[in-house]
N, C-alpha and C positions, 0 to 999 in steps of 0.2 A: 591653497595655491598650487597649480598643476603646471609641471614643465614637461614640454614635448619635444622629441627629436625624431627624425624619420630617416631610417636608413634607405636610401634609393627612393625613387618617385613613387607615389601611390595614385593608381588609376581606379579607385573604387567607384563603382557604379552605383546609381540610386536605384534599388529595387522597385519594380512595379507593384502595385497593390495586389496582393495574393488572395486567393479564396473567393473571388468575385466573378459572377457571370458577366458578360459584356454589357447587358442592361444596367448593371449596378456599378459600373467602373466609372461613370461621372466623367471627370476631366481626364482621365487616363486615356492613353492610346488603345488602339485595339489590342487584344490579347493573343492574337494568333501566334505570335512569337514569344509568348510568356516564358518558354524554357531556352530561348536562344541564346540569351545572355549566360545561362547556366552551362550550356555546353560550349561556349566559347572560353570558359573560364581559364583553360590551360594556357591562354595568351597573355594572362595577368603577369605583370613583372613581378618577380620576388622582392619583396620590401618589407621592412620591418619598421613599425611604429614603437617608439619607446616614450614612456611617460612616467614622471616622478611626482610625489606629493609631499606635503609638510610633514607626513608622519614617517617619511623615510621608505616608502615603498616604491619600487620601480617595477613597470609592467612592460612586457614585450608582447606585441601582437603582430603576426604576419599578415599582409594586406591591410593592416589596421584594423581587422576585425576578428582574427582568430588568435585567441591567448595562447602563448607558446612557452611562456615562462615569466617568473616573478623572483625578486630578491628583496629582502629589506636590509639596508645598510646597517641597522642596529645589529643584526645577527652576523655581520660579516668580521672575519678575523682578519685585520689588515696589517700590512707591513710596507716598508719604504725601501726603495733602492739606495737611498741616502743614509740609511742606518745599518750598522754592522751588528746590531743586536738581534738575536733570534726571539726576543720576547714577543709575545702576542699583544696586540693592540685592538682596542674596540672604540667605537663611537657612541657617546651617550647623548640622549636628548636631541638627535640630529634631525634636520630638516633640509630637504633637497631645494636648492635654488635654482640649479639648470642642469640638464642632461644633454649630452650630445654624443651620438653614434656615429662612427667612423664610416666612410663610403665602403670600405672593404667588410664591415660589419665585425670586424675582429677586436674592437676596442670601444668602451663607453666611458667618457669622461664624466664625472659627477661632481658638481661643486655643491657643497653643503656646508652648513653651520652647526656646530656641535661641539662636544666636549671629548677630546682624545685622552683615553686612559691607556696606559701600558702596564701590563701585568708582570712588572719585575720582581721576581721572587726575592731578590737579595735586598730590595728596597723596603719590602714590607709594608705596613699600613702608613697611612699619612701622606701618601704621595699627591701631587696635585696635576690635574690633567691640563691639557691646552684648550681653552675655550676660544673658538674662533671660526674662520672660514677655511675649510679644507678641500683639497683636490683628491679625489679617488679615481683610479683607473681600473676598471673591471675587464676582465678577459672574457669576451663574447665570441671568440673563435669558432664555437661550436655552431654559430649561424651561418658561417663561411664555409667550414669544412663539410657540414652537412647540408649544403645549401639545396642539392637536388632532392635529397630525402625529405626535408622539411618542406620544401615546395610542393612536392607531390602529395604529402600528407595534408598540408593546410589547404591546398585547392579543393581536395576531395571533401575534407571536414567542413569547409566554409561553405561549399555547395550544398552539403547535407543540412547544415544548419538553415541555409535559406529555404530548401525544400521543406524542411520541418516546419517552418514558419507558414508556408503554403498550406500544409495539412492542418495545422493548428487553426489557422483562420478559417479554413475551409469548414471544418468541424463546427466552429462557433457559428459561423454564418448559417450553415445547414440546420443547426439545432434551434436557431432562432426562427428561421422561415418555417420550420415544420411545426414548432410549439405555437406560432401565431395562428397557423391554419387549423390545428387540432383544438386550440383554445376557441376558435370561431365555431367549430363543430358542437364542442360540448356547451357554449354559451347558448346555442339555439336549443339543442336536445336535451339539456337538462331541465327545461320547462316541463317535459313529459312527467318527470318525477314529481314536480310540484303539483300538477294537475291531478296525478293519480291520488295524491295524498288529500287534496281539496275535495275530491269526489269520495273520499272515505274508501277506497279500495285498498286490498292488501296484495299487490302484485308489483313487478318490476317493469320498467320500460321494455326490457328484453322479451318478458312474458307477453305484453300487449302487441308487440311487433310480430312475434311468432303466431300468436292467435290470428292476427290479420292474414299473415302469409298462409296460414292453415285453411283459409277460406270463411272464418267467422266475420261477423260485422264488427266494425271498428267501436271500441268501448267509448262512452262519453268522453273521458279525457283525451284519448288518442284521436277521436274525432274532432275535438276541440283544437288540439295541437296541430293536425294536419291541415284543418280548414281556415284556422285564425292565426294562430301562432306562427306556424311556419309558412304555409302556402306555396304555390308554385314558384313565385319570385325568390322567396327566402331560401327554399331548397336549392334552386339554381345557384344562388350566390355561394351558399356553403359548398355546394360540388364544385364549384369554380375554385374556390379557395384551396380545397384539399387537392383537387387534380393539379391545380397550378403549382402548388408547392411541391407535389411529387415530381412534377417535370423539372422544377428548378433545381431539386436535389439531384436528379440524374444528370443534368448538365454540369453541375458543380463537380460531381464524382468524375464524369467522363472528361471534362476540360481541365479539371485542376487536381482533385484528390488522388485519382487513380494514376495519372502521369507521374505526379510527385513521388508517390509511393513506389512506383516501378524505377524511377531514377534513383531514389534513395537506395534501393536493393542494388542497383547497379554500381553505383558509387561506393557503397559499404563493401560490395564483393571485391572491388578493385583494391580497397585497402585490407581486406582479408587476403588476398594474394600477395600483396606487398609484404605483410606481416611475416609470411612463410620464408621471405629471404632475410633470414636471422642476422646475417653477418653485416648487413647494411642498416636493417630497420630496428633491431632490437636495442641499438645503442642509443636510439632516439626516443625509445619507449613505446614503440608499436607492438602491443603485445597480442600474439596469435591466440591465445585463448579468449580474450575480451573481444577480439574481432569476430572470432567464431560465434560467439554467443550474440553480438550485435547483428550479424548476418542472419541468424535464426530469427530473431526479433523482426528483423525487416521482412522476412519471408512470412512470418505470421500476420504482419499487418497486411500484406497483400491478400492472404486468405481471408481476413476479416472484411476488407473492402468488398471482395467478390461476394461474401455472405451478406453484407449489407445490401448490396445491389439487388440480390435475390428476394430479401425480405422487403425491400421498398417497392419493388415491381409487384410482389404478391399483395401487400397491403393497399397500394394505390388501386390495383384492379378489384380487390373486394370492396374497396370503398365505392368505386366507380359503379360496380354491381349492385350494392346496396341502394345508392342514389337513383339508379335507372328503375329498379323495383317500387322505391317509394314515390317517384315522380309518376309512375303508371298508377299507383294506389291513389295518389291525390286527384288525378285526372278522372278516374272511376268515381271517386267519392263525389266530385263536383259535376258528374255526368258530362265530361267532356271527351271527345275523341282521343284515344291514345294510340300514337304512332310511333311509340318509342322503340329502341332495340329491345330484344328478347334479353330477359336476365336469367341467371342460374339460380334456382331455389336453394340448392345445396349450399352454394357460396353465401348466400343471405344467412343461412342458419349458422354457418361457421363464423361469419362476421359477427353476429348477435351473440354468440357464446364466448369468441375469444378476442374480438377486437373492438367492440362497442364501448367497453370501458377499460380497455388496456391499450398500451402504445409501445409495440415492439420497436418501431422506428426510433422513437424518442429514447427507449432504453439502451439502444446501441450507441447512441450519440452522447451518453452521459455516463459519469462515474458512478457505478453501483454504490448503493448506501449500505453500511453495514457488511453483513455477510452474504448478502443477496447475490446471485450470479445468474448467468443465462442458462436456461435449461436446454440440455443436449441429450438426445435419446441415446439409448444403449447400443443400438446398432452402429450409429456414427462414432461413438466412443471406441467400440470394438475395432472399427475401421483404423482409427487414429493410432490404436495400440499396435495393429498390425504393420501400419505404414513405419512406425518408429523402429521396427526390426529391419526395415529396409532403407535406412538412411533418412527417415522423416524426423519431423520435429522431436526433440527429446522431452520438451514440456508438453504433457498430454493434457493439460487442463486449459489450453489457450482458448479453445472455442466457449468456454464457460465465461470468458471475459468479453466485455463489450469493446466495440471499435475504439471508443474514447480511451479505455483503460489499455488497450493494447498498444496504442500510440503513446501513452504515459510509460508504459513499461519499456518501449523501444527507445524513448528518449532518455530514460535512466540508463540504459545500457550504453547508449552512445556517450553519455557524459562520463561514465566509468572508463570507456575505452580512450576517450581523448583526454581524461584527466592524467593518464599514464605519461604521454609524451610531455605534457606541461610540468609534472613533477619531476620527470627525468632531466629535461633541460634546465629547469630551476636549480637542481642541485650541481650543475656544471658551470654555473655563473660564479666565478671567483674573483676576489680582489687581487690585482698584481702589483699595484703600487699606490703609494699615498704620499702627499706633500702638504704639510700645514702651511697656508698661505699668510694670513694675518690674524692678530687677535681682535676680539670684538669686546664691548663692554658686557659686564655680567648681567646688566638690566635686559640685553638682548637673548638671554639663555632660553627663555621660554617662549619666545616668539620668532618666526621667521625673519631672517636679517636679508634685506633686499639691497643689492649691490649691483651697479653696472658691470656686466661681464659678457664674455663671448668666448666660445670654443669652436675652433675650426682645424681641419686637417689638410696639410699640403702634401703634394706628391714629390718625392725625392727620387733620383736615380742613383742606385747603389751599385758600385762596381766591386767585384770579387777581389781584383788586384789592379795595381796601376798600369799593368801591361795586358790586362784581359779586356776583351770586349764584352764578356759576359755581365750582365747587369740585372737589377731586379728594382721594380718600383715599390717603394714604401711610403707610408703615410706618417708625417710628422705632426703632432698635435701641437697647437698653439692655444694657450689659455691666457686671456687677457682680462684684466678686473681694474676697477678703481679702488685705490687703498684709502681707508678711513683716515682723517687728518690726525687722529689721536694715537694711531698705532705706531708712528715712527717719529724720529726726531724731525723730520722733514715732511712738509704738508703738500697737499694738492698734487699727488703723484698717482700714476697708474703702473701696474705690473704686468709684465709678459713672461710667461713660462713656456719652454719648449723642450721637447725630448722625452716626456713622461711615457709617451706611447711609441717612441721611436724603436727602441730594442725590440719590442714584440713583433715588429713586422719586418725586421732585418734578416739577412742571412746569418747563420750561426757562426758565431766567433766575432762578429762586428758589433762593437758597443759604443754608443756615444753618451757623453755626459748630459745630465739634466741641466740646463741653461736657463737664465732668467736675466731680466733687464728692467730698471726702474726708469721711468720717464716723468719729469716734473712739468706740469701744465704751465703755459705763461701766466705771469702775473695779470690779474685783473679778469682772469677767466677760471672756471671750473669745468670739469668733465661730467657731462649729465648721462651720457651713454656712449657706447663704443660697440664696434663689430668688426670681425675680420672678414676681409675681402679677398677676392682671387689673387692667386700668385704671391700669396704671402703678404699682402698689403693690410694695413689696419686703418680703419676709419674711426676717428675720434669726433665727437659732436661737443662742442665747447660753447658755453653761454657765458655772456658777461655777468660778472659777479655783482656789480651795483648798476642799476638802471634809474634813470630819473623819470619823473612823471611827463615831461616834455617830449621824450624819445620813445620809440617802440622797442628799444633794446638793440643789441648788436650780438651776432654769434658766428661762429667758424666752424666749418667741417673741414678738418685736416687729415690728410691721407699720408701715412707712414710705409716705408718699405722695411718689412721685418727683417729681410736679410741685412740691410744696412745698419741695424741696431748693434751697439757692442754688447752682445750677450756675455754673461760672466758664468762660469761653471759653479754650481753649487757643491760645497764640500761635504763629505760623509762625517757622520759622527756616531758615536756609540749608542745613543738613545734618540728617540723622537721628540723629546721634551724640549724643543727649540724652535724658534721661527727662523726658517733659513733666509728669508728675504731680508733680515736684518743685517746680513753680510754685505748687502749691496748698497747700503745708504751713501757710503763714501764714493761710489761710482756711478750715481745717479746722473742721467742726462737731462739737461735743461732745454726744452723744446723753444724755439723761436718762431713767431708767426712769418717772419720775413724769411726765415730760411728753409721752411717746409712748404709743400704743396697745400694750399689752403683755400677754401672757398668762403668768401664772406656772405653772410645771411644778415640782412637788414631787419631783423625780427628777433625777439627773444623766443627760444625754442624750449620745447619739453620733451621728455622721452615719450615713447621709444624712438630709436633709430632703425629703420627699415632699410637694409642693403640687399640688392639682388645681384650676385655675380654673374648670372646667366645674361642679364639685360644691361648690366653696367650702370645701374641707376641707384640712387638713394633717395629715400623719403623721409623727410623731417616734419614736425608738427609745430607750428608757430602759434604766436598769441592769436585771438579772435577766431579760432577754430580753422585756421589756414593749413593746408597740407602742400608742401613744396617739394616737388620732384627734380633732383639734379642729375645730369649726366657726368658720370664720375670719370670717364676716360676722355673727356674733352677739356681743354683749357678755358674756353669761353663760358661765361655765365649763362648757360642755357638753362633756363628754370621755368616751370609752369606752375602756377598757383591754382589750387582747387578749394573753393569756399566750401 
């Protein structure tokens, strides 16, 4: 089970397919603005997606995509404002039912079922916990207090992650394109080795080609290969495959890989600059040393991209030169006129010695196996050491790594750098308050307990004094839920609690009690779902208890004003080993359909109830797969049915 809450709206874009040239993009739009969305990321609204699961873990993601913190309610030390005891309490076997992040991002309300254990020293062993549904309030004010800093870090880091995906996909696509082309080359030219063996000669294909280049007559196996196995048409197909692959790789690098690597360097450089402002950014875990290391890795990747382009251009040129010479040789062998472009004999020799059975391009695109590394000449290594003395890269071995390995190293450094804010923020998410709501049967202990519930926050105007006009807006949390029939002496009730999050957002010295109200559902109906609506209103979805086969059922959607309900302050006690709502059984309010604002629904309904405060509508699902949409702010029964 996954519970999700969003602090402010999320406008996450759908990223375009990265790492592809225009011809391969298929149904995607033209990619001339591939990075336009990335450059406009600063316009993203600051928002946080919060999600909880059945294992008690709660995750927080800025923009819904960048992890910024996590907490497990099993590891929290909880306390209650209604208890005067200083003993620590914990939740065992807790499973999260619902999470709700306040609009100001300062509070998180968590509804969870589990066993509450209080570590009372004087009670010793043998104490019994409270097994039931509990409400936790977490202090998440770090998301509001450090809004600017977190926004800046998240926007840069999420862009870096998007760009890293461009690099990763580009490398994968390039590796496949080049591997297919080289496979085509070897598939044709491996025939030379087979023919040499068949003719009983003790030579290599390179020896045969060098002999032909030196002016000797083609040996029988080479003659057979050039005339029958390869031919002019076959040679042109192989040349087209290799040259075409080289051009595609160059386009991918120029259009995707290189721009992405450059922007990554720019983004990580901005984060490095922010990390030096220790007074503001050290508190959220932006570590200067880790950012320095990540910046250096981004620079190394740029150098690797430049080297790859030079190696690719050289290899493609030598392949093209080899094919030109071979095509001319085939035409001479077949006594045909040769009007091909001139070739360079020295490059043919270099190709046969170093490229015929080796692939430096593929080597740079893949992770090296074992202890193998890219060979770097002594002169280049000496220059790297000299540059290090003038502020160059401190890692002197980076050119011995492949492009793919450098990208892997860079990603690892980025993960380490971004893990620090994640860990720092996670450590600052603490439990502020707890309220045990109602008990549940012991049979539900090992499985998630589902209950209709809703959490919302309403804005209140707080005055500093009765004669002062100075005021502050604060959010009051309302938690509403259906009570199981077997937990109290009265059945068919819903509970509403307010004030758990009120004190955390008020001016210093102002304190309101935690209040609750019990509402009894009209006879003949039961509450199947509920939702808090705008301006402190509560919407109840009531379904008829008994329906006959002749009728399609009957239901009501009832709207209550929370401020009109007779809330009762919950009393404080010495321990948490009691259910506070038991105190309200004598003050329960019995609802009447005739006395409340209610909409009749001529169908039997099922959960969930969907309410939109911004649009003023509610959607309910009835029998026969019908969705009914009601306008809540109008009295007339305006309803649209959607099959």
